[in-house]
Short mmCIF file of the C-alpha atoms (twelve columns), coordinates in Angstrom:
data_MODEL
# 
_entry.id   MODEL 
# 
loop_
_atom_site.group_PDB 
_atom_site.id 
_atom_site.type_symbol 
_atom_site.label_atom_id 
_atom_site.label_alt_id 
_atom_site.label_comp_id 
_atom_site.label_asym_id 
_atom_site.label_seq_id 
_atom_site.Cartn_x 
_atom_site.Cartn_y 
_atom_site.Cartn_z 
_atom_site.pdbx_PDB_model_num 
ATOM 1   C CA . MET A 1   -155.146 -175.387 -97.524 1 
ATOM 2   C CA . VAL A 2   -155.814 -178.973 -96.742 1 
ATOM 3   C CA . LEU A 3   -157.519 -179.390 -93.519 1 
ATOM 4   C CA . SER A 4   -157.352 -182.469 -91.891 1 
ATOM 5   C CA . MET A 5   -157.535 -183.877 -88.323 1 
ATOM 6   C CA . ASP A 6   -156.007 -187.780 -89.187 1 
ATOM 7   C CA . ARG A 7   -152.595 -187.026 -87.749 1 
ATOM 8   C CA . TRP A 8   -153.789 -185.967 -84.477 1 
ATOM 9   C CA . ARG A 9   -156.215 -189.368 -83.495 1 
ATOM 10  C CA . GLY A 10  -154.833 -191.526 -81.062 1 
ATOM 11  C CA . LYS A 11  -152.624 -188.781 -80.012 1 
ATOM 12  C CA . ILE A 12  -152.868 -187.974 -75.944 1 
ATOM 13  C CA . ALA A 13  -154.191 -184.461 -75.259 1 
ATOM 14  C CA . VAL A 14  -154.938 -182.588 -71.937 1 
ATOM 15  C CA . VAL A 15  -157.471 -179.944 -71.382 1 
ATOM 16  C CA . THR A 16  -157.221 -178.084 -68.144 1 
ATOM 17  C CA . GLY A 17  -160.687 -177.004 -66.406 1 
ATOM 18  C CA . ALA A 18  -162.337 -179.627 -68.289 1 
ATOM 19  C CA . SER A 19  -165.468 -180.038 -65.974 1 
ATOM 20  C CA . SER A 20  -167.564 -177.258 -67.270 1 
ATOM 21  C CA . GLY A 21  -167.899 -174.265 -69.861 1 
ATOM 22  C CA . ILE A 22  -165.589 -174.127 -72.507 1 
ATOM 23  C CA . GLY A 23  -162.929 -176.976 -71.272 1 
ATOM 24  C CA . ALA A 24  -166.210 -179.449 -71.295 1 
ATOM 25  C CA . GLY A 25  -167.032 -178.358 -74.893 1 
ATOM 26  C CA . ILE A 26  -163.485 -179.119 -76.168 1 
ATOM 27  C CA . ALA A 27  -162.678 -182.211 -74.246 1 
ATOM 28  C CA . ARG A 28  -166.052 -183.485 -76.046 1 
ATOM 29  C CA . ARG A 29  -165.200 -182.320 -79.447 1 
ATOM 30  C CA . LEU A 30  -161.614 -183.527 -79.283 1 
ATOM 31  C CA . VAL A 31  -162.882 -187.165 -78.087 1 
ATOM 32  C CA . GLU A 32  -165.424 -187.075 -81.033 1 
ATOM 33  C CA . GLU A 33  -162.410 -186.440 -83.261 1 
ATOM 34  C CA . GLY A 34  -160.692 -189.643 -82.278 1 
ATOM 35  C CA . LEU A 35  -158.050 -188.276 -79.233 1 
ATOM 36  C CA . LEU A 36  -157.206 -189.471 -76.082 1 
ATOM 37  C CA . VAL A 37  -158.515 -186.767 -73.827 1 
ATOM 38  C CA . VAL A 38  -157.345 -186.115 -70.180 1 
ATOM 39  C CA . GLY A 39  -159.509 -183.868 -68.615 1 
ATOM 40  C CA . ILE A 40  -157.880 -182.131 -65.180 1 
ATOM 41  C CA . ALA A 41  -160.217 -180.432 -62.778 1 
ATOM 42  C CA . ARG A 42  -161.070 -180.528 -59.124 1 
ATOM 43  C CA . ARG A 43  -164.684 -181.470 -59.881 1 
ATOM 44  C CA . SER A 44  -163.444 -184.715 -61.593 1 
ATOM 45  C CA . ASP A 45  -166.844 -186.694 -61.059 1 
ATOM 46  C CA . LEU A 46  -168.246 -184.217 -63.902 1 
ATOM 47  C CA . ILE A 47  -165.533 -185.924 -66.425 1 
ATOM 48  C CA . ASP A 48  -166.399 -189.166 -65.296 1 
ATOM 49  C CA . LYS A 49  -169.974 -188.387 -65.947 1 
ATOM 50  C CA . MET A 50  -168.957 -186.835 -69.433 1 
ATOM 51  C CA . ALA A 51  -166.821 -189.985 -70.061 1 
ATOM 52  C CA . LEU A 52  -169.490 -192.306 -69.961 1 
ATOM 53  C CA . GLU A 53  -171.479 -190.068 -72.402 1 
ATOM 54  C CA . LEU A 54  -168.793 -190.168 -74.984 1 
ATOM 55  C CA . SER A 55  -168.075 -193.707 -74.399 1 
ATOM 56  C CA . ASP A 56  -169.245 -194.597 -77.902 1 
ATOM 57  C CA . LYS A 57  -166.750 -191.903 -79.784 1 
ATOM 58  C CA . LYS A 58  -163.661 -192.465 -81.772 1 
ATOM 59  C CA . GLY A 59  -161.502 -191.641 -78.888 1 
ATOM 60  C CA . LYS A 60  -161.709 -191.761 -75.137 1 
ATOM 61  C CA . LEU A 61  -161.924 -189.289 -71.805 1 
ATOM 62  C CA . TYR A 62  -160.076 -189.651 -69.113 1 
ATOM 63  C CA . SER A 63  -160.347 -187.638 -65.883 1 
ATOM 64  C CA . TYR A 64  -157.567 -186.255 -63.449 1 
ATOM 65  C CA . LYS A 65  -158.667 -184.622 -60.035 1 
ATOM 66  C CA . ALA A 66  -156.301 -181.620 -59.621 1 
ATOM 67  C CA . ASP A 67  -156.343 -178.312 -57.884 1 
ATOM 68  C CA . ILE A 68  -154.745 -176.512 -61.115 1 
ATOM 69  C CA . SER A 69  -153.352 -173.502 -58.696 1 
ATOM 70  C CA . LYS A 70  -151.048 -175.979 -56.550 1 
ATOM 71  C CA . GLY A 71  -148.347 -176.215 -59.094 1 
ATOM 72  C CA . GLU A 72  -147.202 -179.770 -57.483 1 
ATOM 73  C CA . GLU A 73  -150.567 -180.954 -58.182 1 
ATOM 74  C CA . VAL A 74  -150.187 -179.884 -62.000 1 
ATOM 75  C CA . LYS A 75  -146.505 -181.689 -62.503 1 
ATOM 76  C CA . LEU A 76  -148.399 -185.068 -60.762 1 
ATOM 77  C CA . ALA A 77  -150.969 -184.812 -63.412 1 
ATOM 78  C CA . PHE A 78  -148.371 -184.965 -66.017 1 
ATOM 79  C CA . GLN A 79  -146.372 -187.556 -64.204 1 
ATOM 80  C CA . TRP A 80  -149.325 -189.625 -64.039 1 
ATOM 81  C CA . ILE A 81  -150.312 -189.197 -67.640 1 
ATOM 82  C CA . ILE A 82  -146.928 -190.237 -69.131 1 
ATOM 83  C CA . GLU A 83  -146.679 -193.107 -66.766 1 
ATOM 84  C CA . ASN A 84  -150.254 -194.502 -67.665 1 
ATOM 85  C CA . LEU A 85  -150.975 -193.231 -71.458 1 
ATOM 86  C CA . GLY A 86  -147.948 -191.805 -72.867 1 
ATOM 87  C CA . PRO A 87  -146.495 -188.372 -74.309 1 
ATOM 88  C CA . VAL A 88  -148.564 -185.470 -74.329 1 
ATOM 89  C CA . GLN A 89  -149.054 -184.206 -78.007 1 
ATOM 90  C CA . VAL A 90  -151.892 -181.426 -77.372 1 
ATOM 91  C CA . LEU A 91  -152.189 -179.062 -74.655 1 
ATOM 92  C CA . VAL A 92  -154.976 -176.929 -74.006 1 
ATOM 93  C CA . ASN A 93  -154.611 -174.352 -71.318 1 
ATOM 94  C CA . ASN A 94  -158.245 -173.569 -70.337 1 
ATOM 95  C CA . ALA A 95  -158.723 -173.325 -66.893 1 
ATOM 96  C CA . GLY A 96  -159.746 -169.634 -65.528 1 
ATOM 97  C CA . ILE A 97  -161.077 -168.008 -62.655 1 
ATOM 98  C CA . HIS A 98  -162.540 -164.316 -62.111 1 
ATOM 99  C CA . TYR A 99  -163.475 -163.304 -58.767 1 
ATOM 100 C CA . ARG A 100 -165.294 -159.982 -59.830 1 
ATOM 101 C CA . GLN A 101 -163.749 -157.542 -57.668 1 
ATOM 102 C CA . THR A 102 -162.185 -153.960 -57.929 1 
ATOM 103 C CA . LEU A 103 -158.729 -153.169 -57.427 1 
ATOM 104 C CA . LEU A 104 -159.924 -150.250 -55.007 1 
ATOM 105 C CA . ASP A 105 -161.420 -152.958 -52.650 1 
ATOM 106 C CA . GLY A 106 -160.360 -156.220 -53.796 1 
ATOM 107 C CA . ASP A 107 -159.108 -158.975 -51.538 1 
ATOM 108 C CA . PRO A 108 -155.097 -159.608 -52.445 1 
ATOM 109 C CA . GLU A 109 -155.783 -163.086 -51.567 1 
ATOM 110 C CA . ASN A 110 -158.367 -163.657 -54.474 1 
ATOM 111 C CA . TRP A 111 -155.760 -161.378 -56.671 1 
ATOM 112 C CA . LYS A 112 -153.125 -164.424 -55.749 1 
ATOM 113 C CA . LYS A 113 -155.508 -167.125 -56.473 1 
ATOM 114 C CA . THR A 114 -156.553 -165.405 -60.023 1 
ATOM 115 C CA . LEU A 115 -152.826 -165.279 -60.789 1 
ATOM 116 C CA . ASP A 116 -151.717 -168.716 -59.685 1 
ATOM 117 C CA . VAL A 117 -154.710 -170.062 -62.288 1 
ATOM 118 C CA . ASN A 118 -154.669 -168.307 -64.645 1 
ATOM 119 C CA . VAL A 119 -150.782 -167.599 -65.275 1 
ATOM 120 C CA . LEU A 120 -148.418 -169.408 -63.190 1 
ATOM 121 C CA . ALA A 121 -150.579 -173.091 -63.758 1 
ATOM 122 C CA . LEU A 122 -150.923 -172.188 -67.520 1 
ATOM 123 C CA . CYS A 123 -146.798 -171.666 -67.695 1 
ATOM 124 C CA . ILE A 124 -146.098 -174.941 -65.523 1 
ATOM 125 C CA . ALA A 125 -148.839 -177.246 -67.682 1 
ATOM 126 C CA . THR A 126 -147.180 -175.714 -71.029 1 
ATOM 127 C CA . GLN A 127 -143.693 -176.297 -69.210 1 
ATOM 128 C CA . GLU A 128 -144.855 -180.210 -68.248 1 
ATOM 129 C CA . ALA A 129 -146.460 -180.628 -71.617 1 
ATOM 130 C CA . THR A 130 -143.718 -179.484 -73.899 1 
ATOM 131 C CA . LYS A 131 -140.847 -181.202 -72.347 1 
ATOM 132 C CA . MET A 132 -142.681 -184.354 -73.554 1 
ATOM 133 C CA . MET A 133 -143.174 -183.145 -76.845 1 
ATOM 134 C CA . ARG A 134 -139.767 -182.091 -77.440 1 
ATOM 135 C CA . LYS A 135 -138.264 -185.405 -75.563 1 
ATOM 136 C CA . ILE A 136 -139.906 -187.530 -78.180 1 
ATOM 137 C CA . ASP A 137 -139.285 -184.548 -81.276 1 
ATOM 138 C CA . ALA A 138 -142.873 -184.580 -81.934 1 
ATOM 139 C CA . GLU A 139 -145.083 -182.417 -83.750 1 
ATOM 140 C CA . GLY A 140 -146.897 -180.813 -80.841 1 
ATOM 141 C CA . HIS A 141 -149.465 -177.949 -80.087 1 
ATOM 142 C CA . VAL A 142 -150.477 -175.736 -77.579 1 
ATOM 143 C CA . PHE A 143 -153.445 -173.590 -76.960 1 
ATOM 144 C CA . HIS A 144 -153.977 -170.721 -74.545 1 
ATOM 145 C CA . ILE A 145 -157.748 -169.803 -73.903 1 
ATOM 146 C CA . ASN A 146 -157.044 -166.110 -73.716 1 
ATOM 147 C CA . SER A 147 -159.822 -163.739 -74.064 1 
ATOM 148 C CA . ILE A 148 -160.316 -160.314 -75.695 1 
ATOM 149 C CA . GLY A 149 -159.794 -159.006 -72.332 1 
ATOM 150 C CA . GLY A 150 -156.284 -160.084 -73.221 1 
ATOM 151 C CA . HIS A 151 -155.657 -157.261 -75.974 1 
ATOM 152 C CA . SER A 152 -158.011 -154.345 -74.192 1 
ATOM 153 C CA . VAL A 153 -159.705 -153.532 -70.909 1 
ATOM 154 C CA . ALA A 154 -163.613 -154.093 -71.074 1 
ATOM 155 C CA . ASN A 155 -165.712 -151.201 -69.548 1 
ATOM 156 C CA . LEU A 156 -167.473 -153.762 -67.128 1 
ATOM 157 C CA . PRO A 157 -167.647 -153.346 -63.379 1 
ATOM 158 C CA . ASN A 158 -165.456 -155.081 -61.142 1 
ATOM 159 C CA . MET A 159 -162.643 -156.815 -63.589 1 
ATOM 160 C CA . ASP A 160 -160.331 -156.207 -61.013 1 
ATOM 161 C CA . ILE A 161 -156.852 -158.241 -62.350 1 
ATOM 162 C CA . TYR A 162 -158.484 -160.228 -64.821 1 
ATOM 163 C CA . SER A 163 -157.440 -158.242 -68.019 1 
ATOM 164 C CA . ALA A 164 -153.807 -158.347 -66.434 1 
ATOM 165 C CA . THR A 165 -153.652 -162.082 -66.135 1 
ATOM 166 C CA . LYS A 166 -155.022 -162.063 -69.963 1 
ATOM 167 C CA . PHE A 167 -152.869 -159.611 -71.271 1 
ATOM 168 C CA . ALA A 168 -150.075 -161.944 -69.443 1 
ATOM 169 C CA . VAL A 169 -151.330 -164.685 -71.356 1 
ATOM 170 C CA . THR A 170 -151.117 -162.724 -74.388 1 
ATOM 171 C CA . ALA A 171 -147.535 -161.936 -73.719 1 
ATOM 172 C CA . LEU A 172 -147.012 -165.372 -72.832 1 
ATOM 173 C CA . THR A 173 -147.743 -166.997 -76.074 1 
ATOM 174 C CA . GLU A 174 -145.507 -164.605 -77.949 1 
ATOM 175 C CA . THR A 175 -142.826 -165.609 -75.929 1 
ATOM 176 C CA . LEU A 176 -143.319 -169.447 -76.052 1 
ATOM 177 C CA . ARG A 177 -143.202 -168.769 -79.972 1 
ATOM 178 C CA . ARG A 178 -139.917 -167.001 -80.002 1 
ATOM 179 C CA . GLU A 179 -138.233 -169.656 -77.705 1 
ATOM 180 C CA . LEU A 180 -139.962 -172.526 -79.861 1 
ATOM 181 C CA . GLN A 181 -138.922 -170.649 -83.111 1 
ATOM 182 C CA . GLN A 182 -135.156 -170.542 -81.588 1 
ATOM 183 C CA . ILE A 183 -135.119 -173.990 -81.419 1 
ATOM 184 C CA . LYS A 184 -136.762 -174.956 -84.262 1 
ATOM 185 C CA . SER A 185 -139.239 -176.763 -82.982 1 
ATOM 186 C CA . LYS A 186 -141.835 -178.820 -84.249 1 
ATOM 187 C CA . ILE A 187 -144.769 -177.295 -81.594 1 
ATOM 188 C CA . ARG A 188 -147.025 -174.662 -82.509 1 
ATOM 189 C CA . ILE A 189 -148.917 -172.381 -80.180 1 
ATOM 190 C CA . THR A 190 -151.991 -170.322 -80.484 1 
ATOM 191 C CA . SER A 191 -154.148 -168.100 -78.164 1 
ATOM 192 C CA . ILE A 192 -157.330 -168.260 -78.966 1 
ATOM 193 C CA . SER A 193 -159.144 -165.044 -77.578 1 
ATOM 194 C CA . PRO A 194 -163.071 -165.255 -77.253 1 
ATOM 195 C CA . GLY A 195 -165.505 -162.530 -76.707 1 
ATOM 196 C CA . ALA A 196 -168.394 -163.030 -74.366 1 
ATOM 197 C CA . VAL A 197 -169.124 -167.018 -73.895 1 
ATOM 198 C CA . ASP A 198 -171.975 -168.293 -72.280 1 
ATOM 199 C CA . THR A 199 -170.292 -170.305 -69.595 1 
ATOM 200 C CA . PRO A 200 -170.634 -169.844 -65.393 1 
ATOM 201 C CA . ILE A 201 -167.915 -167.281 -65.118 1 
ATOM 202 C CA . PHE A 202 -170.522 -164.471 -65.635 1 
ATOM 203 C CA . ASP A 203 -172.640 -164.466 -62.728 1 
ATOM 204 C CA . GLU A 204 -176.549 -163.489 -62.556 1 
ATOM 205 C CA . LYS A 205 -175.484 -160.122 -61.285 1 
ATOM 206 C CA . THR A 206 -173.207 -159.391 -64.412 1 
ATOM 207 C CA . ARG A 207 -175.634 -160.925 -66.787 1 
ATOM 208 C CA . ASN A 208 -178.278 -158.633 -65.715 1 
ATOM 209 C CA . SER A 209 -176.200 -155.015 -65.499 1 
ATOM 210 C CA . GLN A 210 -176.752 -152.551 -68.046 1 
ATOM 211 C CA . ALA A 211 -172.941 -152.239 -69.258 1 
ATOM 212 C CA . PHE A 212 -173.004 -155.974 -69.667 1 
ATOM 213 C CA . ASN A 213 -176.161 -156.023 -71.934 1 
ATOM 214 C CA . ASP A 214 -175.026 -152.601 -73.748 1 
ATOM 215 C CA . LEU A 215 -171.660 -154.097 -74.571 1 
ATOM 216 C CA . ILE A 216 -172.311 -157.437 -75.259 1 
ATOM 217 C CA . GLY A 217 -175.982 -157.586 -76.602 1 
ATOM 218 C CA . LYS A 218 -178.452 -160.787 -76.454 1 
ATOM 219 C CA . HIS A 219 -176.136 -163.373 -77.682 1 
ATOM 220 C CA . MET A 220 -172.970 -164.995 -76.376 1 
ATOM 221 C CA . LEU A 221 -170.718 -167.399 -77.832 1 
ATOM 222 C CA . GLN A 222 -171.431 -171.203 -76.913 1 
ATOM 223 C CA . PRO A 223 -168.589 -173.586 -75.596 1 
ATOM 224 C CA . GLU A 224 -168.917 -175.400 -78.531 1 
ATOM 225 C CA . ASP A 225 -167.936 -172.497 -80.708 1 
ATOM 226 C CA . ILE A 226 -164.378 -172.447 -79.039 1 
ATOM 227 C CA . ALA A 227 -164.292 -176.352 -79.733 1 
ATOM 228 C CA . ASP A 228 -164.560 -175.539 -83.028 1 
ATOM 229 C CA . ALA A 229 -161.808 -173.092 -83.280 1 
ATOM 230 C CA . ILE A 230 -159.769 -175.609 -81.577 1 
ATOM 231 C CA . VAL A 231 -160.299 -178.374 -84.025 1 
ATOM 232 C CA . TYR A 232 -159.794 -175.736 -86.892 1 
ATOM 233 C CA . VAL A 233 -156.311 -174.661 -85.957 1 
ATOM 234 C CA . LEU A 234 -155.321 -178.455 -85.185 1 
ATOM 235 C CA . SER A 235 -156.623 -179.303 -88.770 1 
ATOM 236 C CA . THR A 236 -154.313 -176.960 -90.701 1 
ATOM 237 C CA . PRO A 237 -151.209 -178.255 -92.084 1 
ATOM 238 C CA . PRO A 238 -148.098 -178.495 -89.937 1 
ATOM 239 C CA . HIS A 239 -146.221 -175.468 -91.319 1 
ATOM 240 C CA . VAL A 240 -149.389 -173.239 -90.591 1 
ATOM 241 C CA . GLN A 241 -149.043 -171.187 -87.302 1 
ATOM 242 C CA . VAL A 242 -152.231 -169.664 -86.187 1 
ATOM 243 C CA . HIS A 243 -151.033 -167.265 -83.706 1 
ATOM 244 C CA . GLU A 244 -154.190 -165.601 -82.432 1 
ATOM 245 C CA . LEU A 245 -157.585 -166.476 -83.178 1 
ATOM 246 C CA . THR A 246 -160.289 -163.718 -82.124 1 
ATOM 247 C CA . ILE A 247 -163.770 -164.982 -81.900 1 
ATOM 248 C CA . LYS A 248 -166.726 -162.289 -81.057 1 
ATOM 249 C CA . PRO A 249 -170.219 -163.320 -80.795 1 
ATOM 250 C CA . LEU A 250 -172.096 -161.393 -83.696 1 
ATOM 251 C CA . ASN A 251 -172.883 -157.375 -82.898 1 
ATOM 252 C CA . GLU A 252 -170.490 -157.468 -79.731 1 
ATOM 253 C CA . VAL A 253 -169.268 -153.869 -79.264 1 
ATOM 254 C CA . LEU A 254 -165.970 -155.113 -76.995 1 
# 
């Protein structure tokens, strides 16, 4: 199998939640690989700052300020992209939140916000991007940044509905694959399921808990590791479907 990013250079990619963590790492790497990347986030100023740092790279980074939990703002973002840059051919559904509460005592409003970001925004962004890909009959790729928590429930405190939303992402990945197969589409779909990644989603209380250290150990993945995985999958030939890619730090118990 020959790996190459050549066919993606100059193409438009969208990364949600691109202002920090995994999203920032992916956006940065795709720009370095020569793609035109639109980072969508509420803190668009952080993306603008990163764009300046990447100004000498092969690709280019654009920022778009939006609250991904609001469906209409997601749709407006894709409208801006098609009007100003062109059709999207790579979508990375990265945005995700976790309030770290319990099911017994958690705030239902926070559960709703988690569902809005982790599930519904992913569905809306996927719908908008694949509309563009299908309209031009293009080879395209959709990535869902999932979690090992989308395949089993970790024995960690305050998980509330987080794993439930990631189990939904696992099901949505397979549903989309089947729908694309039924219409004989050139679009590929990949779920990336990391173990623990060193990002702000883990607060200090969680990091210092005994349960966390027992399961995770001393080492966590870095955002760059997930970016490498995205590039690997994009580099595979068009006939290769990497449906699920699980990445764990060495010695993680989960």
